[in-house]
ZAVO-546622 format. One record per residue: residue number from 0; chain; x, y, z of N, C-alpha, C, CB in turn. Coordinates in steps of 0.2 Angstrom, whole numbers. Each point is the difference from the previous one (the first is absolute). Glycine has a CB too. Layout:
  miba  midren    nxx    nyy    nzz   caxx   cayy   cazz    cxx    cyy    czz   cbxx   cbyy   cbzz
   NUM       A      X      Y      Z      X      Y      Z      X      Y      Z      X      Y      Z
...
This chain:
  miba  midren    nxx    nyy    nzz   caxx   cayy   cazz    cxx    cyy    czz   cbxx   cbyy   cbzz
     0       A    717    342    870      1      2      7     -6      4      2     13      1     -1
     1       A    -13      1      8     -6      3      2      0      7     -2     -1     -8      9
     2       A      7     11    -11      0      7     -1      4      2     -6     -3      1     11
     3       A      0      3    -16      3      3     -6     -6      3     -4     10     -8      0
     4       A     -8     10     -6     -5      3     -4     -1     -3     -7      3     11      7
     5       A     -9    -10    -10     -1     -1     -7      4      5     -5    -11     -5      3
     6       A     14      2     -8      4      4     -5     -4      5     -3      8     -9     -3
     7       A    -15      8      2     -4      5     -3     -2      4      7     -5     -7    -11
     8       A      6     13     12     -1      3      6     -8      3      0     13      2      1
     9       A    -17     -5      4     -7      2      0     -1      7      3     -3    -12      1
    10       A     -2     16     -3     -1      6      3     -4      0      6      0      5    -12
    11       A      3     -2     17     -3      1      7     -3      7      1      9     -8      5
    12       A    -15      7     -2     -4      6      1      0      2      8     -7     -2    -11
    13       A      7     -3     14     -1      1      7      5     -4      4    -12      3     -1
    14       A     15     -1      7      5     -3      4     -2      1      8      9      2     -9
    15       A    -10     -8     12     -4      0      6      6      2      6     -9     -9     -5
    16       A      9     14      8      4      1      6     -1     -4      5      1     11     -3
    17       A      5    -14      6     -1     -5      6      4      2      6     -3     -9     -8
    18       A      8     14      7      4      1      6     -1      7      3      8     -8     -5
    19       A     -5      9     10      0      6      4      2      6     -5      2     -6     11
    20       A     -6     11     -9      1      6     -5     -4      0     -6     11      0      3
    21       A    -12      5     -6     -4      1     -7      4      0     -6     -8      6      7
    22       A      5     -7    -13      4      0     -6     -1      5     -4      0    -11      1
    23       A      0     18      2     -1      6     -4      6      1     -5     -8      5      9
    24       A      8      0    -12      5      3     -5      7      0      4    -10      7     -7
    25       A     14     -9      4      7      0      3      3      8      0      3    -13     -4
    26       A      2     14      8      3      7      1      7     -1     -3     -7      3     10
    27       A      9      3    -13      6      1     -2      4      0      6     -3      6    -11
    28       A      9    -10     10      4      0      6      5      6      1      0    -12     -1
    29       A      0     16     -5      4      6      0     -3      5      4      4     -3    -12
    30       A    -11      3     14     -4      5      4      4      2      7    -11     -4     -7
    31       A     12     10      8      3      1      6     -5      3      6     10      2     -7
    32       A     -7     -1     13     -4      2      6     -3      6     -2      8     -6      9
    33       A    -14      7     -6     -3      6      0      4      7      1    -10     -7      4
    34       A      8     13     -5      4      5      2      1      2      7     -3      4    -10
    35       A     -2     -8     14     -1      1      7      6     -4      4    -12      2     -2
    36       A     15     -6     -2      6     -5      2     -3     -6      3      6      9      3
    37       A    -13    -11     -5     -2     -6      3      3     -6     -4    -11      6      4
    38       A     12    -12     -2      3     -5     -3     -5     -2     -5      7     -4      9
    39       A     -3      1    -15     -4     -1     -6     -4     -6      1      9      5     -7
    40       A    -15     -4      4     -5     -7      0      3     -5     -3     -9      7      0
    41       A      7    -14      3      3     -5     -4     -2     -1     -7      0     -4     11
    42       A      4      1    -15     -1     -1     -7     -5     -6      0     11      5     -4
    43       A    -17     -4      1     -5     -6     -1      3     -5     -6    -10      7      4
    44       A     10    -13     -2      2     -5     -5     -5     -5      0     12      2      1
    45       A    -15     -3     -8     -4     -5     -1      3     -6     -3     -8      8     -1
    46       A      8    -14      5      3     -6     -2     -5     -6     -1     10      3      7
    47       A     -9     -5    -13     -5     -5     -2      5     -8      0     -8      9     -9
    48       A      3    -13     12      3     -7      1     -1     -4     -6     -1      0     11
    49       A      4     -5    -12      0     -4     -7     -5     -5      0     12      2     -1
    50       A    -16     -3      6     -5     -6      0     -6      3      3      8     -8      2
    51       A    -15      6     -4     -6      3      3     -1     -2      7     -5      1    -12
    52       A      9     -6     15     -1     -1      7      7      0      4    -10     -8     -4
    53       A      9     10     10      7      1      4      3     -6      2     -4     11      4
    54       A     11    -11     -4      3     -7      3      7      3      3     -6     -9     -9
    55       A     10      4     11      6      1      3      6      4     -4     -3    -11      6
    56       A      2     12    -12      5      4     -3      0      7      1      0     -9     -8
    57       A     -6     11     12     -1      7      2      3      1      7    -11      0     -7
    58       A     15     -5     10      3      1      7      4      6      0      0    -12      2
    59       A      5     13     -7      3      6      1     -3      7      0      8     -7     -5
    60       A    -13      6      1     -5      7      0     -4      1      6     -1     -1    -12
    61       A     -1     -4     15     -3      0      6      5      2      6     -9     -8     -5
    62       A     15      5      5      4      2      5      3      7      0      3    -12      0
    63       A     -3     15     -6      2      7     -1     -5      5      2      7     -4     -9
    64       A    -14      1      8     -5      4      3     -1     -1      7     -5     -1    -10
    65       A      5     -5     13     -1     -1      8      6      3      4     -7    -10     -3
    66       A     13      9      0      6      2      4      2      7     -1      2    -11      0
    67       A     -5     15     -4      0      7     -1      6      2     -5     -5      1     12
    68       A      7     -6    -16      5      2     -5     -1      4     -5      3    -10      2
    69       A    -10     10     -4     -3      4     -5      0      8      3     -7    -10     -6
    70       A      4      9     12     -1      7      3      6      4      2    -11     -6      4
    71       A     17      1     -2      6      4      0      3      2     -6      2     -7     10
    72       A     -4      5    -16      2      2     -6     -4      5     -3      5    -11     -2
    73       A    -10     14      6     -5      5     -2     -4     -2     -6      8      9      4
    74       A    -10    -15     -3     -5     -3     -5     -6     -2      3      9     -4     -8
    75       A    -14      5      4     -8     -2      2     -1     -6     -6     -4     13      4
    76       A      5    -19     -3     -1     -5     -5     -6     -4      2     13     -1     -2
    77       A    -17      0     -4     -6     -3      0      1     -6     -5     -7     10      4
    78       A      5    -16     -2      0     -6     -4     -6     -2     -3      9     -3      7
    79       A    -10      2    -13     -7     -2     -3      2     -6     -4     -4     13     -1
    80       A     -2    -17      0      0     -7     -4     -2      2     -6     -2     -7     10
    81       A      3      4    -16     -2      1     -7     -6     -4      0     12      1     -5
    82       A    -17      0      1     -6     -4     -1      1     -8     -3     -5     13     -2
    83       A     11    -14     -1      1     -7     -2      8     -1     -1    -12      1     -6
    84       A     14     -6      4      7     -2      0      3      2     -6     -3    -10      7
    85       A      0     14    -11      3      2     -6      0      8     -1     -4    -11     -5
    86       A      4     14     11     -2      7     -1      5      5      3    -12     -3      0
    87       A     17      1      5      4      4      4      4      5     -4      0     -9      9
    88       A      3      6    -14      5      4     -5     -4      5     -3      8    -10     -2
    89       A    -14      9     -1     -4      5     -3     -2      6      5     -4    -10     -7
    90       A      2      7     13     -1      5      5      6      5      1     -8     -8      6
    91       A     13      6     -6      6      4      1      2      4     -7      5    -10      8
    92       A     -7      7    -14      2      3     -6     -5      6     -1      4    -11     -5
    93       A    -11     10      8     -5      6     -1      2      6      5     -9     -9     -4
    94       A     13      8      9      1      4      5     -5      0      6      5      5     -9
    95       A     -9    -10      9     -5     -2      5      4     -3      7     -9     -2     -9
    96       A     15      1      8      4     -2      6      7      3     -2     -6    -11      3
    97       A     10     13      2      6      3      0      6     -6      0     -5     11      5
    98       A      5    -15     -1      4     -6      0     -4     -7      1      9      8      6
    99       A     -5    -13     -7     -3     -7      1      4     -5      0    -10      4     -5
   100       A      7    -11      6      4     -5     -1     -3     -4     -6      3     -1     12
   101       A      1     -1    -16     -2     -4     -7      5     -5     -1     -4     11     -5
   102       A      4    -14     -1      5     -5     -1      5      2     -6     -8     -9      4
   103       A     14      6     -5      4      2     -5     -3     -1     -6     10     -3      6
   104       A    -14     -2     -7     -3     -1     -7     -6      6     -1      3    -13      0
   105       A     -5     15      4     -5      7      0      4      5     -3     -7     -3     10
   106       A     13      4     -7      4      5     -2      2      0     -7      3      0     12
   107       A     -1     -6    -14      2     -1     -7     -5      1     -5      8     -8      4
   108       A    -14      6     -2     -7      1     -4     -1      7      0     -5    -10      2
   109       A      5     13      3     -1      8      0      4      3     -4     -3      0     11
   110       A      9      0    -11      5      3     -4      0     -1     -8      7     -1     10
   111       A    -11     -5    -12     -1     -2     -6     -6      4     -3      5    -11      3
   112       A    -10     13      2     -6      4     -2      1      7      1     -6     -9      2
   113       A     12     11      0      1      8      2     -4      1      6      1      3    -12
   114       A     -3     -7     16     -3      2      7      5      3      5     -8    -10     -1
   115       A      8     16      4      5      4      3      1     -4      7     -4     12     -7
   116       A      7    -17      7      1     -3      7      7     -3      1    -13     -4      0
   117       A     16      5      4      8     -2      1      1     -4      7      4     10     -8
   118       A      0    -15      8      2     -4      6      5      4      3     -2    -12     -5
   119       A      1     13     12      4      4      4      4     -4      6     -8      9     -3
   120       A      6    -16      2      4     -4      5     -2     -7      0      2      9      7
   121       A      2    -14     -7     -2     -7      1     -3     -1      6      8     -3     -7
   122       A    -14     -1      7     -3     -2      6      4     -6      2    -12      4     -3
   123       A     11     -9     -2      5     -6      2      5      0     -6     -9     -8      6
   124       A     14      2     -5      6      1     -5      0     -7     -5      7      8      9
   125       A    -11    -12     -8      0     -6     -4     -7     -3     -1     11     -2      3
   126       A    -11     -3     -7     -6     -3     -4      0     -7      5      1      6    -13
   127       A     -7     -6     17     -2     -6      4     -7     -3     -2      7      4      9
   128       A     -9     -3    -16     -6     -2     -3      1     -7     -2     -3     12     -3
   129       A     -2    -16      3      0     -6     -3     -6     -5      0     11      1      4
   130       A    -11     -6     -5     -5     -5      0      0     -3      7      0     -3    -13
   131       A     -6      0     15     -1     -3      7     -5     -5     -1      3     10      6
   132       A     -1    -16     -4     -5     -6      1     -2     -2      8      5     -4    -10
   133       A    -11      1     10     -2     -2      7      6     -4      4    -12     -1     -5
   134       A     11      2     12      6     -4      3      0     -7     -1     -1      7      9
   135       A      7    -11     -9      0     -6     -2      0     -2     -7     -4     -2     10
   136       A      3      7    -14      1     -1     -8      6      5     -2    -13     -4     -2
   137       A     16      1     -4      5      4     -3     -2      4     -6      7     -9      4
   138       A     -4     14     -6     -1      4     -7      7      1     -3    -10      5      4
   139       A     10     -7    -10      6      1     -4     -2      1     -7      7     -6      8
   140       A     -2      9    -12     -2      1     -7     -3     -6     -4     10      9      0
   141       A     -8    -14      2     -3     -7     -3     -7     -2      2     11     -4     -2
   142       A    -13      8      7     -7     -2      3     -5      5     -2      5     -5      8
   143       A     -3     11    -12     -5      5     -1     -5     -1     -5      9      7      3
   144       A     -8    -11     -8     -5     -1     -6     -6     -2      3     10     -3     -9
   145       A    -16      6      6     -6     -2      2     -3      2      7      3    -10     -8
   146       A      1     14     11     -2      2      7     -4      6      0     10     -4      5
   147       A    -14      5      0     -5      6      1      4      4      4    -11     -7     -1
   148       A     13     13      0      4      5      3     -3      6      1     10     -5     -5
   149       A     -9      7     12     -3      7      1      5      6      0     -7     -7      7
   150       A      4     12     -8      4      7     -1     -5      5      2      9     -4     -9
   151       A     -6     10      9     -4      7      2     -1      4     -5      5     -1     11
   152       A     -4     -1    -18     -1      5     -5      3      6      0    -10     -5      0
   153       A     17      5      2      4      5      1      6      1     -5     -4      0     12
   154       A      8      5    -11      5      1     -5      6     -4      1     -4     11     -3
   155       A      5    -13     10      5     -4      2      0     -7     -2      1      7      9
   156       A     -8    -10     -7     -1     -7     -2      0      0     -7     -7     -2     10
   157       A      4      6    -15      0      0     -7      7      1     -2    -11      4     -1
   158       A     15     -2      4      7      0     -2      4     -6      2      0     12      1
   159       A     -1    -14      4      4     -6      3     -2     -7     -3      1      6     11
   160       A     -8     -7    -12     -2     -6     -3      4     -2     -6    -10      2      5
   161       A     10      2    -10      3     -2     -7      7     -3      1     -7      9     -5
   162       A     11     -6     10      7     -3      1      0     -7      3      4     12      2
   163       A     -8    -13      2      0     -7      3     -3     -5     -5     -1      5     12
   164       A     -5     -3    -15     -2     -4     -5      4     -1     -6    -11      3      4
   165       A     15      1     -7      4     -1     -5      6     -4      2     -3     11     -4
   166       A      5    -10     10      6     -4      3     -2     -7      0      4      9      7
   167       A    -11    -10     -6     -3     -7      1     -2     -3     -7     -4      2     11
   168       A      5      2    -17     -1     -2     -6     -8      0     -1     10     -7     -1
   169       A    -14     11      4     -7      1      0     -2      7     -2      0     -8      8
   170       A     -6      9     -9     -3      6     -1     -7      1      4      6      0    -11
   171       A     -9      6     11     -6      0      4     -6     -5     -2      4     12      3
   172       A     -3    -14     -9     -6     -5     -2      1     -7      3     -1      7    -11
   173       A      7     -8     14      1     -7      3     -2      0      7      9     -1     -7
   174       A    -11      7     10     -2      0      7     -7      4     -1     12      0      7
   175       A    -15      0     -1     -6      5      2      1      4      5     -8     -8     -3
   176       A      8     15      1      1      5      4     -6      3      3     10      3     -6
   177       A    -12     -2     12     -6      2      3      2      6      4     -6    -11      0
   178       A      2     17     -1      2      6      4     -4      0      7      3      6    -11
   179       A      0     -5     16     -3     -1      7      2      6      4      0    -13     -1
   180       A     -4     13      7      2      6      5      3     -3      6    -10      8     -4
   181       A     10    -14      5      2     -3      6      2     -7     -1     -7      7      7
   182       A     14     -8     -8      2     -8     -3      1     -5      5      6      5    -10
   183       A     -4     -4     16      1     -5      4     -6     -5      2      9      8      4
   184       A    -15     -5     -3     -5     -5      1     -2     -4     -6     -3      7      8
   185       A      4     -5    -14     -1     -3     -6      5     -6     -1     -5     11     -5
   186       A     11     -9      6      5     -5      0     -1     -6      5      8      9     -3
   187       A     -9     -7      9     -1     -5      5     -6     -4     -1      6      7      8
   188       A    -11     -5    -11     -6     -3     -1     -1     -4     -6     -5      8      7
   189       A     11     -8    -12      0     -3     -6     -3      4     -5      0    -11      6
   190       A     -2     16     -6     -4      4     -5      5      2     -6     -8      5     10
   191       A     14     -4     -8      6      1     -5      5     -4      2     -3     11     -2
   192       A      7    -14     -3      6     -4      2      6      3      2     -4     -7     -9
   193       A      5     13      7      6      5      2     -2      7      1      7     -8     -6
   194       A     -4     11     10     -1      7      1      6      4     -2     -9     -3      9
   195       A      9      9    -12      6      4     -1     -1      6      5      1     -4    -12
   196       A      5      5     15      0      5      5      7      2      2    -12     -4      5
   197       A     13      7      1      7      1      2      0     -3      7      2     11     -6
   198       A      5    -13      7      1     -5      6     -3      4      7     12     -5     -6
   199       A    -12     12      7     -2      3      5     -7      0      1     11      6      0
   200       A    -15     -7     -5     -7      0      0     -3     -9      1     -1     13     -7
   201       A      3    -16      2     -3     -6     -1      2     -6      6      0      3    -12
   202       A      7     -2     13      2     -5      6     -2      1      7     10     -2     -7
   203       A    -10      8      9     -4      2      6     -7     -3      0      8     11      2
   204       A    -11     -9     -7     -8     -2      0     -1     -7      0     -3      9     -7
   205       A      7    -13      4     -1     -7      0      2     -3      7      2      0    -12
   206       A      4      2     15      2     -2      6     -5      2      5     11      1     -4
   207       A    -14      5      4     -5      2      5     -6     -5      0      4     13     -2
   208       A     -6    -14     -4     -5     -5     -1      0     -7      2     -2      8     -8
   209       A      9    -11      6      1     -7      1      6     -2      4     -5      0    -10
   210       A      9      5     12      6     -2      4      5     -3     -4     -6     -1     10
   211       A      5      0    -17      5     -3     -5      2      5     -5     -6    -11      2
   212       A     12     10     -6      3      4     -4     -2     -2     -7     10      1      7
   213       A    -13      3    -12     -1     -1     -7      6     -3     -4     -9      8      2
   214       A      8    -12     -7      5      0     -5      1      6     -4     -2    -12     -1
   215       A      8     13     -2      2      6     -3      5     -1     -6     -2      7     11
   216       A      0     -3    -16      5      1     -5      1      8     -2     -4    -11     -4
   217       A      9     13      6      2      7     -1      0      2     -7      6      0     11
   218       A     -8      6    -13      1      2     -7      7      1     -2    -11      5      0
   219       A     15     -3      5      7      2     -2      4     -7     -1      0     11      7
   220       A     -2    -17     -5      2     -6     -2     -2     -3     -7      0     -3     13
   221       A     -5      7    -16     -3     -2     -6      1      6     -5     -9     -9      7
   222       A     14     12     -7      2      5     -6     -3      7      1      0    -10     -7
   223       A     -4     12     12     -1      6      2      5      5      3    -11     -5      2
   224       A     11     12     -3      5      3      2      0      2      8      0      4    -11
   225       A      5     -4     14      0      1      8      1      8      1      6    -12      3
   226       A    -12     15     -4     -1      8      1     -5      1      6      3      2    -12
   227       A     -3      4     14     -4      2      6     -8      0     -3      9      7      6
   228       A    -13     -9     -2     -7      0     -2     -4      7      2      1    -13      2
   229       A      0     15      4     -4      6      2      5      7      1     -8     -9      7
   230       A      5     14     -8      4      6      1     -4      5      2      8     -3     -8
   231       A     -5      8     11     -4      7      2      1      4     -7      3      1     13
   232       A     -9      3    -14      1      4     -7     -4      6      2      0    -10     -7
   233       A      1     15      2     -3      6      0     -3      3     -6      8      1      9
   234       A    -12      4     -9     -3      3     -6      6      5     -1    -12     -1      3
   235       A     14      1    -10      6      4     -2     -1      8      1      2     -9     -7
   236       A     -7     12      6     -2      7      1      1      1      7     -7      0     -9
   237       A      4     -5     14      0      2      7      8      0      3    -12     -4      0
   238       A     15     -1     -3      7     -2      3      4      8     -2      0    -15     -3
   239       A     -1     17     -3      4      6     -2     -2      6      4      1     -5    -11
   240       A     -8      6     13     -2      5      4      2     -1      7     -9      2     -8
   241       A     10     -8     10      0     -1      7      6     -5      2    -13      1      0
   242       A     19      1     -2      6     -5      1      1      0      7      5      3    -10
   243       A     -5      1     15      1      0      7     -5     -4      3      6     12      0
   244       A    -12    -12     -2     -5     -4      3      1     -8     -2     -9     12     -1
   245       A     11    -13     -5      2     -7     -2      5     -2      3     -4      2    -10
   246       A     10      2     12      5     -2      4     -1     -1      6      7      5     -7
   247       A    -12     -1     11     -2     -1      6     -4     -7      1     -1     12      2
   248       A     -3    -13     -7     -3     -6      0      4     -6      1     -8      6     -7
   249       A     13     -7      2      4     -6     -1      5      0      7      0      0    -13
   250       A      1      6     16      4     -1      6     -4     -2      6      7      9     -3
   251       A    -14     -7      3     -4     -3      6     -1     -7     -2     -6     11      2
   252       A      5    -13     -8     -2     -7     -1      7     -4      1    -10      2     -9
   253       A     15      0      8      6     -3      1      1     -1      8      6      6    -11
   254       A     -7     -1     15     -1     -1      7     -4     -6      2      2     12      2
   255       A     -8    -11     -4     -6     -4      1      2     -8     -1     -7     10     -2
   256       A     10    -11     -5      2     -6     -2      5     -4      4     -4      5    -11
   257       A      9     -1     12      6     -2      5     -3     -3      7      8      9     -5
   258       A    -12     -5      8     -4     -1      6     -4     -6      0      0     12      2
   259       A     -4    -13     -8     -4     -6     -1      4     -6     -1     -9      7     -4
   260       A     14     -7      1      5     -5     -1      2     -3      7      3      5    -11
   261       A     -1      0     14      3     -2      6     -4     -2      6      8      7     -3
   262       A    -15     -4      2     -5     -2      6     -7     -3     -4      5     11      7
   263       A     -4    -17    -10     -5     -2     -3     -7     -1      3      9     -5     -7
   264       A     -8      2     13     -6     -1      3     -4      7      3      6    -12      3
   265       A     -2     17     -1     -3      6      1     -2      3     -6      7      1     10
   266       A     -4     -1    -15     -2      3     -6     -7     -3     -3     13      3     -3
   267       A    -13     -9      3     -7     -4     -2     -5      2      4      6    -10     -3
   268       A     -5     11     10     -5      1      4     -2      8     -1      5     -8      8
   269       A     -2     12     -9     -2      6     -2     -4      0     -7     10      5      6
   270       A     -8     -8    -10     -4     -1     -6     -6     -4      1     11     -1     -7
   271       A    -12     -3     11     -6     -3      2     -5      5      4      6    -11      0
   272       A     -3     15      4     -3      4      4     -3      6     -5      7     -3     11
   273       A     -4      5    -16     -2      5     -5     -5     -3     -4     10      5      0
   274       A    -10    -12     -2     -5     -3     -4     -2     -6      3      5      5    -11
   275       A     -9     -5     16     -3     -6      4     -4     -5     -5      0      8     10
   276       A     -2     -5    -16     -4     -5     -4      4     -2     -6    -10      5      4
   277       A     17     -6     -3      4     -1     -6      0     -6     -3      7      7      4
   278       A    -11    -12     -1     -1     -7     -3      4     -4      1     -4      4     -9
   279       A      9     -4     12      6     -4      2      1     -2      7      5      5    -10
   280       A     -3    -11     12      1     -1      7      7      3      2     -6    -11     -1
   281       A      7     11      7      6      3      2      6     -4     -3     -6      4     10
   282       A      5    -11     -9      5     -4     -3      2      1     -7     -4     -9      8
   283       A     -1      9    -12      1      2     -7      3      6     -1    -10     -6     -2
   284       A      8     12      5      2      7     -1      8      0      2    -12      5      4
   285       A     14     -8      2      6      0      2      5     -4     -5     -5      1     12
   286       A      3     -7    -13      4     -4     -6      1      3     -6     -5     -9      5
   287       A     -1     12     -8      1      4     -6      5      6      1    -12     -4     -3
   288       A     11      8      8      5      5      1      7     -2      1     -9      7      4
   289       A     10    -12     -1      6     -2      2      3     -3     -7     -3     -3     12
   290       A     -1      0    -16      3     -2     -6      2      5     -5     -5    -10      1
   291       A      0     15     -1      1      6     -4      6      4      2    -12      1     -2
   292       A     14     -1      8      6      4      2      6     -3     -2     -6      4     10
   293       A      6    -11    -12      6     -2     -2      3      2     -7     -3    -10      7
   294       A     -2     13    -11      1      2     -7      1      8      0     -8    -11     -5
   295       A      9     14     10     -1      7      0      7      4     -1    -11     -2      7
   296       A     16     -2     -5      6      4     -1      5     -3     -6     -2      3     12
   297       A      6      1    -15      5     -3     -5      6     -3      4     -3      9     -8
   298       A      8    -11      3      5     -4      3      5      4      4      0     -7    -10
   299       A     -1     14      9      4      4      5     -4      3      6      6      4    -10
   300       A    -12     -8     11     -4      1      6     -4      7      0      9     -6      6
   301       A    -10      8    -12     -3      7     -1     -8     -1     -2     11      6     -4
   302       A    -16     -2      6     -6      0     -2     -1      5     -6     -3     -3     11
   303       A     -2      1    -16     -2      4     -5      4      1     -6     -5      6      9
   304       A     11     -7     -9      5      2     -6     -2     -4     -6      9      3      8
   305       A    -10      1    -13     -2     -3     -6      7      0     -5    -12      4      2
   306       A     12     -7     -7      5     -1     -5     -2      0     -7      6     -6      8
   307       A     -1      8    -12     -2      0     -7     -1     -8     -3      7     12     -2
   308       A     -2    -15      6     -1     -8     -3     -6     -3      2     12     -1      2
   309       A    -16      3      4     -6     -4      1     -5      3     -5      2     -2     13
   310       A     -2      8    -15     -5      2     -5      1     -2     -7     -2     10      6
   311       A      8    -10     -8      2     -3     -7     -1     -7      0      8      9     -2
   312       A     -7    -13      7     -1     -7      0     -8     -1      0     11     -3      7
   313       A    -14      6     -4     -8     -1      0     -3      2     -6      0      3     12
   314       A      2      3    -15     -2      3     -6      1     -6     -6      2     12      4
   315       A      5    -13     -5      2     -5     -4     -5     -6      0     12      3      1
   316       A    -13     -6      5     -4     -6      2     -7      1     -3      7     -3     11
   317       A    -10      9     -9     -6      1     -3     -1      1     -7     -2      4     11
   318       A      7     -1    -14      0      0     -8      1     -7     -3      5     11      0
   319       A     -2    -16      4      1     -6     -3     -6     -5      0     12      2      3
   320       A    -17      1      1     -6     -4      0     -6      4     -2      4     -7      9
   321       A     -2     12    -13     -5      5     -3     -5      4      5      0     -8    -11
   322       A      2      9     16     -3      3      6      2      8     -1      0    -11      8
   323       A      5     13    -11      1      6     -1      3      1     -8      2      2     13
   324       A     -2      4    -16      2      1     -7      7      1      0    -10      5     -3
   325       A     13     -1      8      7      1     -1      3      2      7     -2      3    -12
   326       A      8     -3     13      4      1      6      2      8      0      4    -11      0
   327       A     -6     14      5      2      7      0      6      1      6    -14      4     -3
   328       A     16      2      2      6      2      5     -2     -2      7      5      9     -8
   329       A     -1    -11     12     -2     -2      7     -3      7      4      9    -10      0
   330       A     -6     16     -2     -2      6      4     -8      2     -2     13      4     -1
   331       A    -15     -8     -4     -7      1     -2     -4     -3      6      2      0    -13
   332       A      0     -6     16     -3     -4      4      1      2      8      1     -9     -9
   333       A      4     12     10      2      1      7      4      6      2     -1    -13      1
   334       A      2     14      5      4      5      3      2     -2      7     -5      8     -8
   335       A     11     -7     10      2     -1      7      1      7      4      6    -11     -4
   336       A     -8     17      0      1      6      3     -3      2      7      1      2    -12
   337       A     -6     -6     13     -4      2      6      2     -5      6    -11      4     -8
   338       A     15     -8      7      2     -4      5      5      3      6     -1     -9     -8
   339       A      0      7     14      4      2      6      7     -1     -1     -9     -2      8
   340       A     14      7     -7      7      0      0      3     -6      4      0     12     -2
   341       A      5    -15      0      4     -4      3     -2     -8     -2      1     10     10
């Protein structure tokens, strides 16, 4: 898919700040107003994105900035981009960011390597990753052998591929995997036979370019676990020192997400105004955000809530394909402590 991380976490030295505000050292949220009775200064929160370029998954973050939800929560949030697609978790682990967006496979890999990062809320609730073919062609397990397939060299792709190939009775030696940075043009130009991505990215890109829908084989139909892909996460030490700021952040993001789901056109417009060089057309951004929004709530209609089951299922699945050494207790991976009440 377009977004996830390598299981071997790369060292990041620099993170490029791209949003309003500066990314200076964060403040302990327990600090009080001055002796003169002045209001407490906003808590600075350094938020790292999970991909080196901006896209529509940042819509809730932009909405929280532009509609003042972060300000109302007394937070000064700056958003930065990692230098590559394999670094966001390491940036969090080293304390160069306080909070961020990563994938569930990133969290599992971080726990295995004792990187102090913890998930604090699901971004989406299910697995919409799969294989995609050009419009007018079909893709199935029986058609995979010998194909040239694009991927992004990330933890999620690396984790999902073996499930589909094994279910098809294949190994990676039976296909050719090429690492790319932009898959839709290569797919449409015939440079690759199939693209691996998520529905909210690949389908809007193909439809925007051709007006047609690509063929699709979802990983969950071929043996992969149906677990969340993206999560909000935090540096463990920062979370311990700044619990109220973490709660305020998740509350503000909840407000922003609900508003963006209810007002997709306006939300995408705010995103495009904040990032006019985002690289996508309005049609693509709106379709991508609308599809993303479909996966953001659980069966009870709630945002963010994580479960022991999802993490145990994911960890067991990764152990089964030798992507993890062992399964740890779910509390190693996540907490719901910072979620809004209700």
